[in-house]
C-alpha positions, 0 to 999 in steps of 0.5 A: 295815535290812529294805530293805538285806537284801531289796535284797542278796538281789535282787542276789544273785538277779541275779548270775551264778554262778561257773562253779566249784562250791563251799561252805563247805569250799572251800579258797579261803575260807582265802586270802580271809579271810586277805586280808580280815583284812590288807587296809587299811581304806582299800581298801573296793573290794578288800574288797567284791570279797573279800566277793562272792567269799566269798558266791559260794563259800558259795552254790554247790553241786554238786547242780543241784536245790539250786541251783534251789531256792536260786534259788527261795528267793531270788526268793521272798524278794525278792518278799516271798513269805516262806512260799515262801522258807521252803519252798524253803530247807527243801527245800534243807536237806532235800537237804543238811543240811550247806549252810550257805548254805541255813540262812543264807538261811532264817534271813534269811527268818525275820529278815524275817518277825519270827521271831527265835528260829527265825532264831537257831536256823538261825543256830546251825546255820550257824555250826556248819557255817561259824564265819567266816560274817560274815553269820550272825554279823551276823544273830545281832546283829540278832536278839538286838537285835530280842529286846531282848538288847542286850549279847549282840547287842553281842558277836555284832556284835563277833564278826562284826567280828573275822571281817570287819573291812570291814563298815560296818553291823556297826560302826555297830550296835556304836557304836549298842549301845555308846551305848544301853548307856552304854559308851565307843566 
């Protein structure tokens, strides 16, 4: 799972940003989430496109300093320079404490570092700012699972799947946890 997180971060580092600045309050998100909910599960490519659009919207900020610090953080995370990544994302949070994606990226870094309680704390802030943040919801599940809190992890993964029913990895985590907890799939 760690390799998947690092690979995803690296891909985001290389992705060209969209020309329009946005964040978790962007009005386009409503339409994208509606389409994601109504999309036929057999339309996997379209689901991936919608998810990518959502991630781009969440990631972009109007302040160039924020964007530069985010890029530094992503590059540091991709290079396993975790303390540098935490410092960069903390800088972003200091610049704009309401920018959900900065909290999410720092939570991801804490998770990779094995600092699950710190990650969960940041995830709570992400979800206060953007309750539909399926990445943070899944991250909550991963942290809770790592802490041995399987029932809570299962609920977190189920919530992530409610928000975005096209996350295969989340679905697999639900199956695994149900099996471990002796619940029917």
